[in-house]
N, C-alpha and C positions, 0 to 999 in steps of 0.2 A: 919338731915336737910331735910326737905321736900320742894319741890319746888311747887309753886302754878301753877294753870292752866295758868296763863299769862306767867310765866317763861317758862313753857313747850312749850307754843305756840311760844314764841320768840325764844327759843332754836330750835324748829322744823323748824321755818321759816328761821333761820340763816343757819341751816344745809342744808335746801332745796336750799337756795340761793347759798351756796358754791358748792353744787353738780351741780346746774344748770350752774353756772359760769364755772365750770370745764368741763362740757359737751359741753358748747358753745365754749370754747377754743379748745377742742379736735375736735369738728365738723368743726370749721373754719380752723384749720390746715389741716384736712383731705380734706376739700373742696378745699383749695389752692393746695394741693398735687394732688388731682384728676384733677384739671384744668391744672396743669403742665404736668401730665401724658397724658391728652387728647391732649395738644399742641404737646408734644413729639411724640405721636402716629400719629397725623395728619402729622407732619413733616416727620416721617419715611414712612408713606403711600405715601406722595408726592415724596419721593426719590426712592421708590421701582420701579416704572416704568422706571426711568432713569437708575437705576442699572441693571434692567433686560435687557434693550436695550444695555447697555454697555457690559454686559456679552455676549449677542448674537453677538455683533460686534466683541468682542475678540475671541469668539469661531469660528466665520467666518474667522478671520485673522489666527487663529491657523490652521484651516483646509487648508487654502490657502498656508500658510508657509510649512505645512507638505507635501502638494502636490509639491511645488517647491523643497523641500529637496529631495523627492523621485525622481523627474525628474533629479536633479543635480547628485544624486548618480547613477542613470541609465546612464547618460552621462559619468560620471567618469569611471564606469565599462566598458562601451563601448570603451572609450579612452584607458583604461588600457589593454583591450583585443586586441585592434588593434595595440598597441605599440609593436614593435618587442622585443622578449626576446633575451638577450645577449647569443650567443652561447659560449660554452666552448672554451678556448684558443686552445685546440687541433683541434677544428673545423676550427678555423682561420688558423692554420698551414696547415691543409689539403687543404683548399680552396686556400690559397696563393700558395702553392706548385703546385697545379693543374693549376692555372692561369699562373704561371711562366713557367711551362712545355708547356702549350698551346702556349706561345709566344717564345718558344725556349730560355728561359733565365735560367742561372745557378744561383741557390739560394746560396748566400754566407753565410748569417746568418739571423736568425729571433729572435726577442726578444719581449717579452710582459711585460709591467709594471703590478704591482699588481693592481687589480681592486680597484677603489676608488669611494666614493659617491660624488655626486655633487647635491646641492640643488638649485633649481630655484623656487623662491617664496615658495609655499607649496608642491612642487613636488620634490621627491628625485630620482635621476637617478644613475645608476651604469655606470661608465666610465672605459674603458680599452684602454690603448694606445699600439699600435703595431708598430714595425719597421722591415722592411724587406730590405735586401741588395741583389741586383741581379747584374749579369754581363751579358752583351750581347749588342745587337744593340739598339740604341737610340729609333728608331721607335717601337721596341718591348716593351721597357720600358714604352713608352707613351701608347701603347696599353694595357699594364698591368694596368696602372693607370686608364684608361677608364673602363677596365673590373671590377676593384675594385669598381669604382663609380656606375656601372650599374648592377652588379651581384645581383640577387635576394637573394642569401644567405647572402649578406652583406648589406641589406637594412638599417640596423641600424649603419652603419659605414660611416665615412666621411674622405676623404683624407685631411690631414693637410699640408703636406710638401713633395715635390719631389725635390731631389737634384741629378743631373746627372753630373758625372765627366768624361770628355772625355780626354784620354791621348793625349799627343803631337804626331805628326806624327813620325813614326819610320824612322830611317836612313837606308841606304842600308845595307842589310844583317840581319836586325833585324825584328822580327815579330811584327806587330803593336799590342798594347794592346787594350783590349776591354773596352768600357765604363763601369763605375761602377755607379749604381743608388741606392739611398736610398729613400725608400717610407715610410712615417710615416702617420698613420691614427688612428682614434679614433672610438671605437664602443660604442654605447649608449644603455642602457636598462632601463626600468622602474624598480625602486628599491623599491617601496612600499611607505608607508606613511612617 
């Protein structure tokens, strides 16, 4: 079967129309996609300066916060260095014995509780409680309490309680008893984080 010229012409025009229709469809799709990409690119281009300025602002805040952190760490280090360290309990024994001797008091007993931690907000302290019992004159005991409160070796200690018992007056022929004093104090030290 042979096709005539007219049939070939119609067939060629049909194929050409189909190819042109396909090309037009592809072109219109690509054109619309290209328009969407242009709009998206323009939107991104408009947002870019905002994002750059936000980034610069955040970098500035970061630098400022790092500076504040360094300053706070420096202040913490300074505070930690200036906070007195807790001397060993043997040091307390020696200091207390020396003070009692200076005031002509007889040390009856000394006792120290186990050191314990005490947390105040985010700071941890080491706390040691001490109790010393002395015998002697009331004025001497009060002098010892004052010495404990003002002695440079005990700057981290604070007197909590003073209890002085004065015996009743002696009757004839008896020797009067000496007053007995109990002094309780607490020593504090920076204990770390």
